[in-house]
N, C-alpha and C positions, 0 to 999 in steps of 0.2 A: 739424587733418587737412586734406590737400588732397582736391580733388574726385576725382582719380584713386584715391586710396586708399579713399575713400567708395564709389566705384563698384566696385572689386574686391570689398570686403567684402558689398556688395549681391549681387553675382553669386554669390560663394560661398555666400550663404545660400539663393538661389533656385534655383540649378541642382540637379537631383536627383543625389542620391548624395555631393554635395560639401559640405563644412563641417558635417556632422553625426557626425563620427566620434566625438565626445564621448558620444553616447548611442546604444547599440545599439537597433535596432528591435524587439528581442525582450526579453520580461521572463522569466526562468527561475526556477522554483520546484522545490525537492525535498521530497517529502513521505515519512512513514513512518520516518524515522530517529529511535530513541529516544535518550535522553541516557545511558542504561547498558544494556549487554548482556552476558550471560554467554557466555563463550568456548565455542564448539561451536555455537551458533546461527548460522544463515544466513538472511538477511532480504532480502525484495524491498523496494525503493524506487522510487518513481514520480517521474521527472522530466518536468516539464511546461514548456512554453514558449508564450507568448502574443505574438502580433504586435501591438505597441502603436503602430506607425507610423500615420500620418494617411492615407497612401496605400498602394497595393500595393508590395511589396518583391520584387525579384529576388534569390533567395539558394539556394545549392545546399546543401540539408540532407537528405542521403541516408544512410540506415541508421545508421551510427555518429555522425551529427551530434549527436544527443542522447545523453549518456554520463555516466557517474560517474566524477570523479576522486577518488581516495584516497590520502591520504599516511598512512603507518604510524607507530607511535610513534618509530620511528628517523629520522623525517623522509624516509623514502624513498617516492617514488611506486610504488604497487602495479599489477601488471599486471592488466588487467581486460578483459572481465567474468569472474566466477568462475562455476562450474557451478551452475545453478538447482537449486533443490530439487526441482522437478517441471516436466517440459516444457521448452521452450525460451525464451530471452530474447525479448522482443519487439523490433520494429524499427519504424522510421518510413519513410515513402516520400519521394521527392523531390518537392518542390512548388516552383512558381515561374511566374509572379509569386505572391506570398503576400498576400492581401487582409487588410486591417486585422481584428483579432479572431481569426483563425486560432489554433487550438490544436494543438499537437503533444504527443505523450505517448510514453514509452518507459519500460519497466520493466528494471531493473538490479538485481543482487544484490550484497549486502554480506557477504562471508564473512572475517571477521578471522581471523588465524592465530596470534596471540598476545596475551596481556593488554597493556593500555596504552592511551593516548588516540590516537584517529583522527580525521583532519580530512577531512571529506567536502563535495564540491561538486558541484552539478549543472551541466553545461556543455553549450552548444549551440555547435558549430563548423560554420562554413560556408566552403567553397572559393570563390575568385574566379570569378565567371562574367561574362558579357557581356549587356547588356540586350536583350530580345527586341523592343523597340519603343522609339521616341523618348520621351524625358522620364521615363523610368522610373528608379527609385531602385535602385541596386544596393548590395548590402551583402555584406561578407566579414570574417571575423574571429571573435571568442569572445564569448558572453554568458555569464554564470553567476549561479548562485543565491548566496544567502548562505551563507558556510561553516558548517557544523555540526559540532560535536564530540561524539564517541561515546567514552564510557570502557567499555572492554571488561575484565571482571574475571574472575578464574579462578573455575571452579566450586567450590562447597563442598557439603558434606554429601551429600544424594541425589543432586544434580547431578554431583559428582565421582565417585560410583559409577557412575552411567550413561555419564559421560565415559570413565572408565577401561574400563568394560565393552565399549565400542564403539571402542577405540583413538583416543580423540580426535574421533571424527566420528559422534556419536550420531544425526545427521540426514542420514546418507547418502542420497544421491539414489537414486531407484527403480532407476535403471540400474546404478549402483554398489554397491547393497547385496548383502551376501554372500547373503542370501536375501530374498523379497518381503514376509516377515513382520515387518519392521524395526518399523514403526510399531505394529502390534499387540503386539510384545514390549515396547515401550517402555511402553505403557499398562498391560500386565500386570505388568512387573517393577519400574517406577519411576513409579508413578500419581501421584505428588506432585512430581515433577520439573519444572523449568523446560521441559525439552525436551519433555515429555509435553503440559504447558499450550500450548506453541508449536504442536504438532501439532493439538491440538483446534481452537485458533484458525484455524490455516492451512486446514484441512480444512472447518470448519463456521461460522466467523463472519467470516473475512476479506473485507473489501469491503462490509460492511454499512453502513459509514459514509458510503458513496458513493451511497446510495440516496435516493429522494425521498419525500415524504408519499404521493404517488400510487403508487409502486412498493411502499411499505409497506402501503398499504390492500389492494393486490391480493394481496400474500403472506398478509396475515392472514384473507383471505376465501377462500383457496384451500381446496378439499376435503381433509380429512386424508389420503386415501389418495395424494394426489399428492406427498407427502413421503417416500415409501419411497426407500431408497438403500443403497448398500454402505458399509461403514465397517471401519476396522481391527479385526480380531477381539480383543477383551478378554476373551473367555472367557464372555460371558454368553449366547451363542447358538452354534450349530454353525458352525465355519468351514470356507471352502473350502480347497483344498490351497494356494492362493495367500495365505492368511492374512487374509482378508476375511470379513465377515458381510453377508448381504443381509436387510434388514429392512424391514417394512411402515411405512406412514406413522405410526401411533401407536407403534410400537416404535422407529422410527428417532428421533422426537422425544423419547421417554422417555431413549433412550441419550444422545443429544446434550445434553438438559438436564441429565441426570445428571453428565455430565462437565464442563458449564459450571459446575455448583455446586461441584464438586471443585476445578476450577481457581480460582474466586473465592475459596474457602475458604483455600487455601493460597498464592495468588498475587493478592491484591486489588489491587496496585499497579502490575502489569506495564502496559507501555505500550499493550497491545491490550485490557486488562481492560473497558473501556467499550464496546468493539465487541461483546464477549461479553454483557455486561448488556443491550445493545440488542436482540441476537439472541434472547436469553432471553426479553425482555419480548415480543417479537414471538410466539414459540412458545407463550406462556402464553395468548395471544389465540386462537390456532389451536385449541388442545386445549379451549377453553372456559372457563379460568380468566380471564375477561376483567377481573375486580376486581383480582386480583393483577398482571395485565398493566399496568393503568393505574396502580398504585400505583409499579410499577417505572419507567414512563416518567415520571411526575411527579417521582420521586427524580433520574432521569437529567437532567431538564430544568432542576432546581435546582443539581445537584452534578456532572453530567458534564463532561468535558473535551474537548479536541482535536475540537471540532466536533459531538460527539455531543449536547450539551445542545441545541443548535439543532435537530438532527434530530428529538430526542424532543418539543420544543416544537411543530415543525411538524406532527408526526403527531397530537399531542393537539389541536391546532387543527383539523386535518382531521377528525378523529372527532368533535369537537364540531359542526362545521359539518354533517355529515351525519346527526347525531343518534345516533350510535354511542357517545358518551361517557356519556351519561346511562343509557342501556341497559345499560351494562356494570357499573354500581354499583347 
């Protein structure tokens, strides 16, 4: 190799933003996608990106920069995003220069329209921009997560009954529902359906897997009265005209844990079942059944999946460090 060729290669390596196109400066991960889903469910997925560059990167990542790419069973790209179950889809803000270690996160919804295998990918896209200072690295292009395959299966049994009862949309959003009592109706009419299990998880246990040992310790030491809340009306207490019930702390935990037990009895293997088990273990500690709580945490630490095992282990270690483990048994 000539000295000129050697010099050119060296310059391409050293100059910011040049010669590094083979490796995007962002790592993208998609969380929350199960391997199998019953038609009629619509689920939130979290797309994370992490800046893994050694130096700040100038990149235009504005609102739709993080998004979900979905290919349906026919190989066609689906238009996105779909309507969320509740509230609005989140967005990210423009950042640049982006320091190493910066994380971005966006929630997108997966709403399959027919049975079959779907291909899901989390994507970060950045438009071309100019550097804001000399010697800054500029990046534009795509970074994407590992592709995830999700098999959407037709509803059967009680799920099919619920699916037909609501014209193929048992989880109609609150803004689109024919009346605001949709979730309460699901609980009353189809208590063992997958759709009811999903509502219970979504309203009462979703996100518990993202807690820390410290946040769990705060939760289990909260006074009982702080747990009062409104829940879908399942007929166990007077309902408001909007189809909800207002429960005190002890009533609320009794209601929530009762539905947790129902879900786990009929759907022990759903992708969010361990999140419900963790929330139930925390609730048992709050109401004073500490021995049962510890037993549930120990079982999760040994047999839990999807990161729940480590969360249970961390909480048990924290309880032991604070002397709360021995006093519970």
